[in-house]
N, C-alpha and C positions, 0 to 999 in steps of 0.2 A: 463565496470563496471556499466554503467548506465542501464543495462538491467533489474535488479530486480524492480526498481520503475516503469519503463515503462510497464513491464509485469504485475505488480500489478495493475496499472491503467487500462489497458485493461481488466483485469479479473474483477476488481471491477465494471467497466462500464457494463460488461456483466452480472452482478448480480450473480456471482458464488463464494461466499465466501469460499466454501469448497476447491476450487482450490488454494486458498492462503495458505493453510496448508503446502504443500510441499515447498513453497517459503520461509516460515518462517515469513511471514507477519501476519498471524493469528496463535496464539500459540496453540490453541486446539479446539476441536469440540464445546465447549461451546461458545467460542468467535465467531466461524463461525455461530452458531445458532443465536447469537445476531445480527450479520450482516444480516443474512437472514430476520429476523424480521424487521430490519431497512429498508432494500431494499423493503420489501413488502408494506411499507407505503409511499414510494416516487416514483416519475416517472422521466423520462428523466435524469437519473443519469449519470454523466460524471466526470472523474478524469483527471486533468492535473498535471504533475509533472515537476518542474523546477530543474534541477541538479545545485547545487551551488558549488560543488567541491568534489574532492577525495583526500584522504591523506593516507599515510602509517604511521603506528605506529609499527615499528619493522616488524614482520611477518603479522600483521593485516592490512587490507584495510578498511577504513571508507568512506562511501558515505554520503554526506550531501545534502538534498533536501527540497523543499517546495512543499506541496501538496495542490491543489485547487479542491474542490468538488463543482460541480454545480448540482442542482436537483430541481425538482418541489415538494413542500411539499403537504400534503394532502389537503390543502385549494386551491391549484393551483398556489401559489406564487412561483416565481423563487428565489432560495436561492444560495448564493455563500459563501462558508466557506473556509478560508485559514488557513493552519496550521502554527505554528511557524516553524523555521528550524528544521528538523528531521535528526538525525544521526543514521545510522545503520552500523554495521559491515557486510561486504560481505565476504562469504567464498566459496571456490571451493568445490563442491561435485561431485560424479559420475554423477549426473543428471544436472550439470551446476552450475551457480552462484546462491546463495541463501543468504537471510539475516540470520545472526547467531541468535540463540535464546537468549533472555535475554538482548539485548541492544536496547535502544530507545523505 
């Protein structure tokens, strides 16, 4: 169940926001375009994901994690941003595990 955040982190680090659409991490092309603009302004972008836990709620599985982004801003300063805990529902699809739309 930890695969979606890990895959998302590798994809974000690779600067390919469009690849996040099928994972459910990016909801639409507009959001992916926003990320592309963001990535074009920063360098050395890296994402680290710490899995905090998994839980079942009936037929649903919820993953909880913290995301840390490290990057060099346009002025050359190294920046570290940490998210508050994020919760996402994980669903099984024919293409593998994905984040469900609309949660978190």
